[in-house]
Gaussian input, Z-matrix of N, CA and C with variables (Angstrom, degrees):
# hf/3-21g

backbone

0 1
 N
 C     1     B1
 C     2     B2     1     A1
 N     3     B3     2     A2     1     D1
 C     4     B4     3     A3     2     D2
 C     5     B5     4     A4     3     D3
 N     6     B6     5     A5     4     D4
 C     7     B7     6     A6     5     D5
 C     8     B8     7     A7     6     D6
 N     9     B9     8     A8     7     D7
 C    10    B10     9     A9     8     D8
 C    11    B11    10    A10     9     D9
 N    12    B12    11    A11    10    D10
 C    13    B13    12    A12    11    D11
 C    14    B14    13    A13    12    D12
 N    15    B15    14    A14    13    D13
 C    16    B16    15    A15    14    D14
 C    17    B17    16    A16    15    D15
 N    18    B18    17    A17    16    D16
 C    19    B19    18    A18    17    D17
 C    20    B20    19    A19    18    D18
 N    21    B21    20    A20    19    D19
 C    22    B22    21    A21    20    D20
 C    23    B23    22    A22    21    D21
 N    24    B24    23    A23    22    D22
 C    25    B25    24    A24    23    D23
 C    26    B26    25    A25    24    D24
 N    27    B27    26    A26    25    D25
 C    28    B28    27    A27    26    D26
 C    29    B29    28    A28    27    D27
 N    30    B30    29    A29    28    D28
 C    31    B31    30    A30    29    D29
 C    32    B32    31    A31    30    D30
 N    33    B33    32    A32    31    D31
 C    34    B34    33    A33    32    D32
 C    35    B35    34    A34    33    D33
 N    36    B36    35    A35    34    D34
 C    37    B37    36    A36    35    D35
 C    38    B38    37    A37    36    D36
 N    39    B39    38    A38    37    D37
 C    40    B40    39    A39    38    D38
 C    41    B41    40    A40    39    D39
 N    42    B42    41    A41    40    D40
 C    43    B43    42    A42    41    D41
 C    44    B44    43    A43    42    D42
 N    45    B45    44    A44    43    D43
 C    46    B46    45    A45    44    D44
 C    47    B47    46    A46    45    D45
 N    48    B48    47    A47    46    D46
 C    49    B49    48    A48    47    D47
 C    50    B50    49    A49    48    D48
 N    51    B51    50    A50    49    D49
 C    52    B52    51    A51    50    D50
 C    53    B53    52    A52    51    D51
 N    54    B54    53    A53    52    D52
 C    55    B55    54    A54    53    D53
 C    56    B56    55    A55    54    D54
 N    57    B57    56    A56    55    D55
 C    58    B58    57    A57    56    D56
 C    59    B59    58    A58    57    D57
 N    60    B60    59    A59    58    D58
 C    61    B61    60    A60    59    D59
 C    62    B62    61    A61    60    D60
 N    63    B63    62    A62    61    D61
 C    64    B64    63    A63    62    D62
 C    65    B65    64    A64    63    D63
 N    66    B66    65    A65    64    D64
 C    67    B67    66    A66    65    D65
 C    68    B68    67    A67    66    D66
 N    69    B69    68    A68    67    D67
 C    70    B70    69    A69    68    D68
 C    71    B71    70    A70    69    D69
 N    72    B72    71    A71    70    D70
 C    73    B73    72    A72    71    D71
 C    74    B74    73    A73    72    D72
 N    75    B75    74    A74    73    D73
 C    76    B76    75    A75    74    D74
 C    77    B77    76    A76    75    D75
 N    78    B78    77    A77    76    D76
 C    79    B79    78    A78    77    D77
 C    80    B80    79    A79    78    D78
 N    81    B81    80    A80    79    D79
 C    82    B82    81    A81    80    D80
 C    83    B83    82    A82    81    D81
 N    84    B84    83    A83    82    D82
 C    85    B85    84    A84    83    D83
 C    86    B86    85    A85    84    D84
 N    87    B87    86    A86    85    D85
 C    88    B88    87    A87    86    D86
 C    89    B89    88    A88    87    D87
 N    90    B90    89    A89    88    D88
 C    91    B91    90    A90    89    D89
 C    92    B92    91    A91    90    D90
 N    93    B93    92    A92    91    D91
 C    94    B94    93    A93    92    D92
 C    95    B95    94    A94    93    D93
 N    96    B96    95    A95    94    D94
 C    97    B97    96    A96    95    D95
 C    98    B98    97    A97    96    D96
 N    99    B99    98    A98    97    D97
 C   100   B100    99    A99    98    D98
 C   101   B101   100   A100    99    D99
 N   102   B102   101   A101   100   D100
 C   103   B103   102   A102   101   D101
 C   104   B104   103   A103   102   D102
 N   105   B105   104   A104   103   D103
 C   106   B106   105   A105   104   D104
 C   107   B107   106   A106   105   D105
 N   108   B108   107   A107   106   D106
 C   109   B109   108   A108   107   D107
 C   110   B110   109   A109   108   D108
 N   111   B111   110   A110   109   D109
 C   112   B112   111   A111   110   D110
 C   113   B113   112   A112   111   D111
 N   114   B114   113   A113   112   D112
 C   115   B115   114   A114   113   D113
 C   116   B116   115   A115   114   D114
 N   117   B117   116   A116   115   D115
 C   118   B118   117   A117   116   D116
 C   119   B119   118   A118   117   D117
 N   120   B120   119   A119   118   D118
 C   121   B121   120   A120   119   D119
 C   122   B122   121   A121   120   D120
 N   123   B123   122   A122   121   D121
 C   124   B124   123   A123   122   D122
 C   125   B125   124   A124   123   D123
 N   126   B126   125   A125   124   D124
 C   127   B127   126   A126   125   D125
 C   128   B128   127   A127   126   D126
 N   129   B129   128   A128   127   D127
 C   130   B130   129   A129   128   D128
 C   131   B131   130   A130   129   D129
 N   132   B132   131   A131   130   D130
 C   133   B133   132   A132   131   D131
 C   134   B134   133   A133   132   D132
 N   135   B135   134   A134   133   D133
 C   136   B136   135   A135   134   D134
 C   137   B137   136   A136   135   D135
 N   138   B138   137   A137   136   D136
 C   139   B139   138   A138   137   D137
 C   140   B140   139   A139   138   D138
 N   141   B141   140   A140   139   D139
 C   142   B142   141   A141   140   D140
 C   143   B143   142   A142   141   D141
 N   144   B144   143   A143   142   D142
 C   145   B145   144   A144   143   D143
 C   146   B146   145   A145   144   D144
 N   147   B147   146   A146   145   D145
 C   148   B148   147   A147   146   D146
 C   149   B149   148   A148   147   D147
 N   150   B150   149   A149   148   D148
 C   151   B151   150   A150   149   D149
 C   152   B152   151   A151   150   D150
 N   153   B153   152   A152   151   D151
 C   154   B154   153   A153   152   D152
 C   155   B155   154   A154   153   D153
 N   156   B156   155   A155   154   D154
 C   157   B157   156   A156   155   D155
 C   158   B158   157   A157   156   D156
 N   159   B159   158   A158   157   D157
 C   160   B160   159   A159   158   D158
 C   161   B161   160   A160   159   D159
 N   162   B162   161   A161   160   D160
 C   163   B163   162   A162   161   D161
 C   164   B164   163   A163   162   D162
 N   165   B165   164   A164   163   D163
 C   166   B166   165   A165   164   D164
 C   167   B167   166   A166   165   D165
 N   168   B168   167   A167   166   D166
 C   169   B169   168   A168   167   D167
 C   170   B170   169   A169   168   D168
 N   171   B171   170   A170   169   D169
 C   172   B172   171   A171   170   D170
 C   173   B173   172   A172   171   D171
 N   174   B174   173   A173   172   D172
 C   175   B175   174   A174   173   D173
 C   176   B176   175   A175   174   D174
 N   177   B177   176   A176   175   D175
 C   178   B178   177   A177   176   D176
 C   179   B179   178   A178   177   D177
 N   180   B180   179   A179   178   D178
 C   181   B181   180   A180   179   D179
 C   182   B182   181   A181   180   D180
 N   183   B183   182   A182   181   D181
 C   184   B184   183   A183   182   D182
 C   185   B185   184   A184   183   D183
 N   186   B186   185   A185   184   D184
 C   187   B187   186   A186   185   D185
 C   188   B188   187   A187   186   D186
 N   189   B189   188   A188   187   D187
 C   190   B190   189   A189   188   D188
 C   191   B191   190   A190   189   D189
 N   192   B192   191   A191   190   D190
 C   193   B193   192   A192   191   D191
 C   194   B194   193   A193   192   D192
 N   195   B195   194   A194   193   D193
 C   196   B196   195   A195   194   D194
 C   197   B197   196   A196   195   D195
 N   198   B198   197   A197   196   D196
 C   199   B199   198   A198   197   D197
 C   200   B200   199   A199   198   D198
 N   201   B201   200   A200   199   D199
 C   202   B202   201   A201   200   D200
 C   203   B203   202   A202   201   D201
 N   204   B204   203   A203   202   D202
 C   205   B205   204   A204   203   D203
 C   206   B206   205   A205   204   D204
 N   207   B207   206   A206   205   D205
 C   208   B208   207   A207   206   D206
 C   209   B209   208   A208   207   D207
 N   210   B210   209   A209   208   D208
 C   211   B211   210   A210   209   D209
 C   212   B212   211   A211   210   D210
 N   213   B213   212   A212   211   D211
 C   214   B214   213   A213   212   D212
 C   215   B215   214   A214   213   D213
 N   216   B216   215   A215   214   D214
 C   217   B217   216   A216   215   D215
 C   218   B218   217   A217   216   D216
 N   219   B219   218   A218   217   D217
 C   220   B220   219   A219   218   D218
 C   221   B221   220   A220   219   D219
 N   222   B222   221   A221   220   D220
 C   223   B223   222   A222   221   D221
 C   224   B224   223   A223   222   D222
 N   225   B225   224   A224   223   D223
 C   226   B226   225   A225   224   D224
 C   227   B227   226   A226   225   D225

   B1=1.4517
   B2=1.5432
   B3=1.2961
   B4=1.4545
   B5=1.5440
   B6=1.3176
   B7=1.4455
   B8=1.4950
   B9=1.2947
   B10=1.4796
   B11=1.5053
   B12=1.3413
   B13=1.4339
   B14=1.5210
   B15=1.3198
   B16=1.4563
   B17=1.5214
   B18=1.2904
   B19=1.4813
   B20=1.5273
   B21=1.3149
   B22=1.4603
   B23=1.5182
   B24=1.3096
   B25=1.4795
   B26=1.5325
   B27=1.3488
   B28=1.4793
   B29=1.5138
   B30=1.3249
   B31=1.4760
   B32=1.5218
   B33=1.3341
   B34=1.4447
   B35=1.5104
   B36=1.3244
   B37=1.4647
   B38=1.5235
   B39=1.3171
   B40=1.4908
   B41=1.5410
   B42=1.3168
   B43=1.4599
   B44=1.5126
   B45=1.3250
   B46=1.4687
   B47=1.5158
   B48=1.3052
   B49=1.4753
   B50=1.5181
   B51=1.3186
   B52=1.4905
   B53=1.5322
   B54=1.3072
   B55=1.4794
   B56=1.5352
   B57=1.3092
   B58=1.4757
   B59=1.5315
   B60=1.3557
   B61=1.4371
   B62=1.5172
   B63=1.3163
   B64=1.4696
   B65=1.5354
   B66=1.2757
   B67=1.4176
   B68=1.5074
   B69=1.3187
   B70=1.4462
   B71=1.5559
   B72=1.3138
   B73=1.4509
   B74=1.5199
   B75=1.3132
   B76=1.4859
   B77=1.5120
   B78=1.3338
   B79=1.4484
   B80=1.5092
   B81=1.3462
   B82=1.4569
   B83=1.5185
   B84=1.3196
   B85=1.4936
   B86=1.4980
   B87=1.3553
   B88=1.4584
   B89=1.5052
   B90=1.3179
   B91=1.4740
   B92=1.4971
   B93=1.3041
   B94=1.4571
   B95=1.5228
   B96=1.3241
   B97=1.4446
   B98=1.5080
   B99=1.3066
   B100=1.4359
   B101=1.5124
   B102=1.3196
   B103=1.4674
   B104=1.5390
   B105=1.2934
   B106=1.4528
   B107=1.5316
   B108=1.3320
   B109=1.4577
   B110=1.5310
   B111=1.3299
   B112=1.4605
   B113=1.5413
   B114=1.3328
   B115=1.4767
   B116=1.5480
   B117=1.3027
   B118=1.4862
   B119=1.5288
   B120=1.3413
   B121=1.4681
   B122=1.5493
   B123=1.3033
   B124=1.4543
   B125=1.5169
   B126=1.3291
   B127=1.4618
   B128=1.5250
   B129=1.3426
   B130=1.4539
   B131=1.5238
   B132=1.3188
   B133=1.4705
   B134=1.5256
   B135=1.3179
   B136=1.4557
   B137=1.5068
   B138=1.3202
   B139=1.4503
   B140=1.5091
   B141=1.3334
   B142=1.4653
   B143=1.5195
   B144=1.3140
   B145=1.4711
   B146=1.5150
   B147=1.3138
   B148=1.4526
   B149=1.5032
   B150=1.3691
   B151=1.4251
   B152=1.5206
   B153=1.3081
   B154=1.4391
   B155=1.5305
   B156=1.3415
   B157=1.4730
   B158=1.5151
   B159=1.3196
   B160=1.4859
   B161=1.5413
   B162=1.3035
   B163=1.4715
   B164=1.5066
   B165=1.3360
   B166=1.4809
   B167=1.5277
   B168=1.3246
   B169=1.4630
   B170=1.5184
   B171=1.3165
   B172=1.4792
   B173=1.5465
   B174=1.3418
   B175=1.4627
   B176=1.5550
   B177=1.3063
   B178=1.4929
   B179=1.5291
   B180=1.3280
   B181=1.4661
   B182=1.5328
   B183=1.3190
   B184=1.4277
   B185=1.5370
   B186=1.3214
   B187=1.4804
   B188=1.4997
   B189=1.3373
   B190=1.4778
   B191=1.5253
   B192=1.3453
   B193=1.4457
   B194=1.5491
   B195=1.3447
   B196=1.4556
   B197=1.5208
   B198=1.3395
   B199=1.4771
   B200=1.4923
   B201=1.3082
   B202=1.4195
   B203=1.5332
   B204=1.3231
   B205=1.4611
   B206=1.5327
   B207=1.3395
   B208=1.4410
   B209=1.5220
   B210=1.3021
   B211=1.4678
   B212=1.5210
   B213=1.3272
   B214=1.4713
   B215=1.5175
   B216=1.3617
   B217=1.4989
   B218=1.5055
   B219=1.3193
   B220=1.4695
   B221=1.5097
   B222=1.3450
   B223=1.4595
   B224=1.5092
   B225=1.3812
   B226=1.4331
   B227=1.4455
   A1=109.11
   A2=116.47
   A3=121.53
   A4=109.18
   A5=114.58
   A6=118.46
   A7=109.53
   A8=115.86
   A9=120.78
   A10=109.16
   A11=116.77
   A12=122.33
   A13=114.42
   A14=118.08
   A15=121.76
   A16=108.43
   A17=116.22
   A18=120.66
   A19=110.55
   A20=114.93
   A21=119.20
   A22=108.87
   A23=117.18
   A24=120.18
   A25=113.08
   A26=114.62
   A27=118.77
   A28=111.06
   A29=116.56
   A30=119.11
   A31=111.44
   A32=116.26
   A33=118.59
   A34=110.83
   A35=118.26
   A36=122.71
   A37=110.42
   A38=115.62
   A39=121.20
   A40=110.34
   A41=117.11
   A42=121.18
   A43=111.04
   A44=115.70
   A45=120.72
   A46=109.55
   A47=117.11
   A48=121.28
   A49=110.53
   A50=117.19
   A51=120.56
   A52=109.82
   A53=116.44
   A54=121.18
   A55=111.48
   A56=115.94
   A57=121.15
   A58=110.34
   A59=116.71
   A60=120.62
   A61=112.39
   A62=115.38
   A63=119.97
   A64=110.10
   A65=118.06
   A66=122.61
   A67=114.34
   A68=117.11
   A69=121.33
   A70=108.92
   A71=117.00
   A72=121.83
   A73=111.51
   A74=115.60
   A75=121.06
   A76=111.86
   A77=119.35
   A78=121.14
   A79=114.18
   A80=115.39
   A81=121.03
   A82=108.75
   A83=116.33
   A84=120.56
   A85=111.27
   A86=114.54
   A87=123.44
   A88=117.09
   A89=118.52
   A90=120.35
   A91=113.20
   A92=118.18
   A93=122.30
   A94=110.52
   A95=117.93
   A96=122.41
   A97=113.13
   A98=118.27
   A99=121.93
   A100=110.84
   A101=116.62
   A102=121.67
   A103=109.88
   A104=116.08
   A105=120.02
   A106=111.03
   A107=114.42
   A108=118.36
   A109=111.92
   A110=116.48
   A111=121.13
   A112=110.69
   A113=117.01
   A114=119.93
   A115=108.75
   A116=116.95
   A117=119.48
   A118=110.30
   A119=115.46
   A120=119.05
   A121=108.71
   A122=118.67
   A123=121.84
   A124=111.37
   A125=116.81
   A126=122.71
   A127=109.12
   A128=116.59
   A129=119.77
   A130=110.63
   A131=117.44
   A132=122.14
   A133=109.88
   A134=116.14
   A135=120.80
   A136=110.70
   A137=118.91
   A138=122.93
   A139=110.62
   A140=116.86
   A141=121.44
   A142=113.45
   A143=117.62
   A144=120.27
   A145=114.39
   A146=119.45
   A147=121.73
   A148=108.44
   A149=117.47
   A150=119.12
   A151=113.37
   A152=117.87
   A153=120.85
   A154=110.79
   A155=118.68
   A156=119.07
   A157=113.37
   A158=117.82
   A159=119.31
   A160=110.69
   A161=116.65
   A162=119.22
   A163=112.28
   A164=114.96
   A165=120.72
   A166=108.78
   A167=118.66
   A168=120.85
   A169=110.88
   A170=117.20
   A171=119.90
   A172=110.55
   A173=115.72
   A174=119.12
   A175=109.43
   A176=117.83
   A177=120.69
   A178=109.93
   A179=117.83
   A180=120.68
   A181=110.57
   A182=116.51
   A183=120.85
   A184=111.72
   A185=115.37
   A186=118.65
   A187=110.88
   A188=116.95
   A189=121.35
   A190=111.63
   A191=117.68
   A192=120.91
   A193=111.78
   A194=114.00
   A195=119.09
   A196=113.49
   A197=117.94
   A198=120.07
   A199=110.94
   A200=116.42
   A201=121.47
   A202=109.77
   A203=119.11
   A204=122.79
   A205=113.80
   A206=119.83
   A207=120.63
   A208=110.38
   A209=119.46
   A210=123.26
   A211=111.85
   A212=117.06
   A213=120.56
   A214=108.66
   A215=113.98
   A216=116.83
   A217=111.13
   A218=113.53
   A219=119.33
   A220=110.29
   A221=115.92
   A222=120.98
   A223=109.84
   A224=113.47
   A225=118.47
   A226=113.87
   D1=142.54
   D2=-179.33
   D3=-107.03
   D4=159.95
   D5=173.28
   D6=-73.71
   D7=154.55
   D8=179.82
   D9=-55.66
   D10=127.02
   D11=176.51
   D12=85.16
   D13=-2.08
   D14=176.72
   D15=-105.71
   D16=118.38
   D17=-177.44
   D18=-90.02
   D19=131.22
   D20=170.38
   D21=-84.55
   D22=-179.11
   D23=-175.16
   D24=-59.67
   D25=-42.09
   D26=-179.84
   D27=-67.28
   D28=-42.99
   D29=-179.57
   D30=-66.21
   D31=-38.08
   D32=178.39
   D33=-64.74
   D34=-39.41
   D35=176.36
   D36=-62.26
   D37=-40.97
   D38=178.67
   D39=-64.51
   D40=-45.29
   D41=179.23
   D42=-62.14
   D43=-41.02
   D44=178.55
   D45=-62.93
   D46=-45.84
   D47=179.97
   D48=-62.77
   D49=-41.60
   D50=177.86
   D51=-59.09
   D52=-48.03
   D53=178.89
   D54=-61.58
   D55=-48.06
   D56=-179.17
   D57=-58.74
   D58=-49.19
   D59=-179.72
   D60=-62.97
   D61=-43.80
   D62=-179.29
   D63=-61.32
   D64=-49.79
   D65=179.59
   D66=-62.85
   D67=-37.23
   D68=178.11
   D69=-64.13
   D70=-46.15
   D71=179.99
   D72=-63.06
   D73=-35.45
   D74=-178.22
   D75=-85.16
   D76=-7.35
   D77=-178.78
   D78=77.07
   D79=25.11
   D80=-178.58
   D81=-95.03
   D82=119.84
   D83=-178.36
   D84=-77.09
   D85=166.12
   D86=-173.59
   D87=-52.64
   D88=-43.30
   D89=-175.96
   D90=-101.64
   D91=10.42
   D92=-176.68
   D93=-68.07
   D94=144.89
   D95=178.48
   D96=-56.99
   D97=-36.80
   D98=-179.48
   D99=-63.01
   D100=-38.08
   D101=179.02
   D102=-64.40
   D103=-44.14
   D104=178.49
   D105=-61.62
   D106=-43.69
   D107=179.09
   D108=-62.80
   D109=-44.47
   D110=179.45
   D111=-64.65
   D112=-36.65
   D113=179.46
   D114=-64.59
   D115=-44.51
   D116=179.47
   D117=-62.10
   D118=-41.46
   D119=-178.45
   D120=-68.84
   D121=-38.72
   D122=178.60
   D123=-58.40
   D124=-44.39
   D125=178.89
   D126=-64.09
   D127=-41.24
   D128=-179.72
   D129=-65.71
   D130=-39.53
   D131=176.28
   D132=-60.06
   D133=-49.96
   D134=-179.72
   D135=-62.04
   D136=-44.81
   D137=-179.55
   D138=-63.65
   D139=-27.86
   D140=177.67
   D141=-82.02
   D142=-1.44
   D143=175.79
   D144=106.99
   D145=-1.28
   D146=176.23
   D147=-85.45
   D148=110.11
   D149=-176.42
   D150=-127.45
   D151=2.45
   D152=174.95
   D153=-79.32
   D154=126.10
   D155=179.18
   D156=-53.60
   D157=-39.17
   D158=-179.71
   D159=-67.64
   D160=-39.69
   D161=177.74
   D162=-64.85
   D163=-39.86
   D164=179.36
   D165=-64.70
   D166=-45.30
   D167=-179.90
   D168=-61.71
   D169=-41.66
   D170=178.57
   D171=-62.64
   D172=-41.88
   D173=179.30
   D174=-65.89
   D175=-40.28
   D176=178.07
   D177=-62.38
   D178=-36.90
   D179=175.95
   D180=-59.12
   D181=-45.69
   D182=-179.29
   D183=-67.14
   D184=-39.18
   D185=178.31
   D186=-66.13
   D187=-43.18
   D188=-177.16
   D189=-62.08
   D190=-30.47
   D191=179.01
   D192=-64.76
   D193=-28.77
   D194=-174.87
   D195=-93.53
   D196=-2.07
   D197=179.25
   D198=-67.05
   D199=142.65
   D200=176.76
   D201=-66.21
   D202=147.54
   D203=-179.49
   D204=-54.34
   D205=-31.60
   D206=-178.10
   D207=-77.58
   D208=-8.03
   D209=176.17
   D210=-94.25
   D211=-9.59
   D212=-177.68
   D213=-103.78
   D214=152.37
   D215=178.25
   D216=-66.45
   D217=150.72
   D218=177.00
   D219=-92.20
   D220=141.26
   D221=175.95
   D222=-82.65
   D223=137.34
   D224=176.16
   D225=73.79

């Protein structure tokens, strides 16, 4: 068992996979500002006690809606 907000190796791998999958689906590339922002928010969510992958994805959806247009990838 880990302390609240402290990720063990398996949890860190899961959080990384959630971020990778989310960004891939959203068309956000590896070094994009939006990815960095979402990664910081993901860690904050986990540190705050949200550790369910489904809950994290829902929270990322809400966060992504509020990102400024210059932080999101451009289509075409």
